[in-house]
N, C-alpha and C positions, 0 to 999 in steps of 0.2 A: 446513391451517395456512397462514399467510401471512407471508412475509418482506418487510419494507419496506426497499427500497433495492437497487440493482443494481450497486453498485461491487464491488470485489474481496471485501470482507467479506460483502456480501449474497449474491452468487452462490456463493461458497465455502460459506457456511453452508447455503444452499439445497441445494447438491449433497450435502453430508454428510447432511442430513436426508432428502432424497429417496432416497439410496442405502441408507438404513437402513430403507426401506419406508414412509416417510411420504408423504402426498399434499401436495405443496408448490406454492404459487403465490407468485411474486415480484411485488409491486406496486412500480412505479417511476415517478417523475415524468418521468424522462428516460432514454433508452437508455444502456446501459453505456458506449458509445463517447463519451458526453458527460459522464461523471462525472469526478471528480478522479482516480480510479484510472487512467483512460485516458491521462492526461498525466504520470503518474509516471515517474521515471527507471528504476525497475524493478530496482535492485540490492538483493539481500537483505542487510539489516543493520539492527539495532535503532537507529533514529535518531529523536530527539525523541518518545519514547514512555515513559510511566510506567504502573504502578510497576515499577521494575527487578527486584524479587524475583520477579515473575510473568512479566515479559516474556521472560526467558531460556527458560523452558519452552515458551511459545507459539512463540517463534522457532525453537527447535530442532525442534519437531514439524513446523513448516512446512519447515524446511531438509531434513528427511528426505524429505518428499513431493517437493519440487522436485528433489532429487537423482535420484529415479526418473523424474520428468517430463522431465528433461534428456536422457534416452535418445531422446526424440521431439521435438526442437526445432522442426521445421517444423510439427508439429501443435499442440504445447502452447505454443510461444513461449518455452520455458525452455532456457537454455544455461548451462553452467559456464564461467566466464571468469576468467582470472588478473588480479590487480591488487594495488594497495597503498593502504592507508589511511595517508597521510602524517601524521606528527605524533601518531599513536595509539600507546598502550603497553598491553601485556597487563595490567599492574597497575591500570589505570584501568577495566577492564571487570569484569563480574560473572563468577561461576563458570561461566556458560554458555559463555564463550569457550574454556575448556579442552576443550569437547566439539565444537568446530568443526574438522572434519578439515583438517589442513594449515595452520591459522592459526599464524603464526610471526613472531617479531621479525626485522626486517631493518634495514639502515641507513636511518634516517629514518622508520621506521614499522612497520606490520604488513602482511604479505603473506598472501594466501589465494586459493584458487580457489573462487569463490562463484557462486550462481545469479544470472543476469541475465535478467530477464523482459521480453519484448517485450509490453507491456501490451495493446495493441489485439488482438493475436493471442491472448493468454492469456484475455482476457475473452470473446472469441468462442468459444474452446474450452470455457470454463466453461459458457457458455450452452448449447452443444451437448451437453455431458456431462449437464447438468441435464435437457435435453429427453429424452435417452436413458433417464434414470431416471424419466421420467414427469412431470417438473416443467414448469411453465408460467410465462412472463414476460408480465405484462400492464402496459400503460401506464395507471396509475391514480394520481392525486394524492391523498395522504393528508393530512388536516388535523387529525385526531383519532385517536390510536392506539386509544382505547377504543371507537371506532366501527367499527374494522375487524372485519368479520364472520367471525371464525375462533376456534376453541377455544384456539389458541395463536398469539400474534403475536410475531414477532421483529423488533426494531427495529435495523436496520443502516443508518440514515439518514445517518450521517456528520455533516457540518456541519449538515445539515437538522434534526438533533436539537435544535439550539439553539432553534428555534421550535416544533418538533413536540412535544417532551416536556412543557413547554419546559425547556431546560437552559442557562442563561446561562453555565455553566462551559465550554461548547464554544465555542472561538474559532478564527478563521481564522489560519493562518500561511501567508502568500503565498509561493509558489515560482515563480520565472521561469526558463525554460530557453531555450536557443538550440540549434536543430538545424542542424548543418553537414554538408557533404559530407565523408565520412571520408577524411582524407589518408593512411590506411594504419595507423591506430592500432588494435591488437588487444586492448589491455588497458585496464581501468578504473583510475581513480585518484581519490581523494577527499582533501580537506583541509577538513573541515567541523567547525565549532565550534557547540555547542548554544546558546551565549549570544550569538553574533554574528548580524547580520542578512544577512551575506553569507558565502558559502563557495565553494570551488573544487572542481569535480569534472567528470570527463568519463567517459562510459559508451558503449561501442560497441554500437549496435543495428543490426538489418538495414536500417532506413530512414535511417541516418546516425549521426553521432557526436553524442550529447546532451551539451551543455555547461551547467553550472550554477555557482552558483545563488544563490538568496536564501531567507531565512527571516524574512519581515516580519510581525511579530505584529499582529493586529487590522487588517490591510489587506485590504479586500474587493475591490480592483480586479482585474478579469480582463483588463485591457488591457495588452499588453506595453509596457514603457517602453524607448524606444530607447537612452537613456543607460545604463540598467541592462544592456541587452543588450550594449552595447559594452564595459562594464566586465567582464561575464562572459567574453567572448571574450578580453579582455586578460589576465585572471587565468589562464585556461586556457593561453593561449599562452606565459605566463611559465614554465609547466611543460613544455609541448611546443610549441616555436616553430612547427612546421608548421601548427598550428591557426590561426595569424594569417591565413594566406592562403586558408583554406578557404571555399568558397562557402556562404553562409547559405541554408538550405532552408526553415526555418520558425521561428516563435517560439511558445512555449507558456507558459501560466500556469495554475497549479492552486492551490486553497486547501486546505491540509492541515487536517483536523479535530482541532485540538489540545485537550487537556483535562489537568488536573493528574493524572488517572489514567484509564486505559481503564475504561469502565463496562460490566461484564460481569456481569449479575445478573438474577435472576428477581424479578418484581414482580407481586403479585396485582392484577387489575383489580377495580373495585367489584362486578361481577357474578360474581366467582369465577373468571373465565378467567385465563389466564397471559399475562403480557407479559415477554419476555426482551429485555434491552438488550445490544447488542454494538456499541459505537461509541466514538469518542474515540481512534482509533489514531494520531493525529498523523502523523508522517512515515514510519510503518512498517506501513501497512495490509497491503501485500503480504507483508511479512516475517513477520507473525504470523497471516496469514489462516487457515491450516489449524488451528493450535493453538487460536485463539479460536473457530473454527467448531465444532470438536469439543466445546469446553467449553460453548458456547451450546446445542448439541444436547443435551448432558447436562442442562442446566438446563431446557430445554423439556420433556424427557421423562425425569425422574429415575428411576433404577432403584428398583424397589419394595423 
């Protein structure tokens, strides 16, 4: 079988399938380190993703896996880190929130110890885990899903699904980050609104402190904007003043694959082969990766 796409959704789905005994190849236009997943902030939290009734189960399944992977942070890139979602309330969240260990109301928001994933390390670990299970990653550009020569094809193309399916419902939501030298901040903090094109968050990662961010709908630009970067630093420094003087290490831009709802379904191809879609994860690809991967595997090979 062939999985199209090597972001976190594609690699995680390929791992689940390969470890269940399937022969899996991943076809990707670009290596994992050049995907949107590689520039993600990496904090586990269901952000800009629908439908809410399904997202909770996918996210909790992934949370359980990341909790185990956090025992080996150097290898997997996953750590458990304390932080606060400023301005959030438990009654605004779904039933899933009651199953997040330690999630609690504090002055000004919600506190929790959550997985923070160093995405470049995690993607490399997923690729290695896939290889150990017999899977192969190949650089191949796909222009027609029906032409992919496999009995089962899994579409994890992310934003690429817009032209590949084609599915015009998939739209970019641009996110810009600034990476600065960490001035000693060990906790994450967010103040993000779904309806705003700007947000405030900082996430400590081994390579520096990630500052964000933006959520600019239908913006395809991958070029960092200097004025936007300055505004991001200013907003974060209003929360933690020591950020103002931190040396800038890098600028990052990613295009989240937004959709009115994740598309996770099985579709028959004209010749009777199976096509499974697993895309449209918005700003929560890493948050739901394992839950969606397991469901996609079940759709690819339904129990008799």
